[in-house]
N, C-alpha and C positions, 0 to 999 in steps of 0.2 A: 464557451468556445472563445479562444483568444482573438480570432478575427472579428467576431461580433464586438468585443470590447474595444478593439482598435478602430472600428469603422462607425460605430453608433454611439450617440450620447448615452450616458449612464441611465438616464430616465427612460430610454427606449429599449434597453438591452433585454429586459425580461420579456417584453412583448415580442421582440425579434426572435428570441430563443423559443418562445412558444410556437410561433408561426413556422419556424425552421424545423422544429421537432415533428411537425405534421408529416414530414417525408422521411421514410426509412433510408438509411445509407448516408454515411458521412460525405461521400463524394457528391451526392445531389445537394446535401445541405451546404457544403462549401461552395458549390456552384451558385446556389441561390444568394448566398452572402456576397460573393464576388460580383455577380451581376447587379446586385442592388446598389452598389457604389455608395453604401451608407445612407440610402434614402428609403424610408419606410414605404412610400408609395411604389417605388420601383420594385421593392421586395414583394409587395402584394401582387403586382403585375406578373412578376416572374413565378410566383407561387401559382397563379392561375394557369400559366403555361405548363408548369410541372404537373399540375393535376390532369391536364390533357395528355401530355407525353413528356415524361421526365428526360427522355433522350434529347429533346430540343434544348433543354436547359444545359445539359452537359456539352452539347455541341457549341452553344454560344459562349460558354465559359472556358472551355478547354481547347476547342478546335476552330477558332474563329477564322483563321486563314484557310484552313483545310476545307471548311464548309463552302468557301467560294470557288473551289477548284471544280472544273467540269469533269475531270477524270481523277485518277489516283494522284494524290498530292506528292510533289517532289520532296525528296528527303530534307531539303533546306527549309521548306515550309513546315513540315512536321517538326523539325528541330526548333524553329522559331516559335511555334505555338507552345511547345513543351517548355521552352526557356521562359517565355512570358508568364505562363501559369506558375511555374516553380518560383519565379521571382516574386510574383504576387503572394504566393503561399508562404514563402519564407520571410518576406519583407514585413516591415512595420508600417509602411504607408498604406492608406486606405484604398487607393486605386490600383 
């Protein structure tokens, strides 16, 4: 995965890919990589969360602002979350 190569040192990439492959679905796998911020310990912690409920991982990675809303999120909050995620997904920067 291109994001793993961009975010993790070469000597850690195989191990990261192995952990990430533990979860079905590219969306959850991408969320795990994003939330790890290139740190193996953070990846392991988020993997533990995904084992409990993968939806929590998606919420943290894709819907950070919306998760803090007490009711339905306003359109600008939804748009900001989507823009942030797409920027990360398409960008070359690790964070």
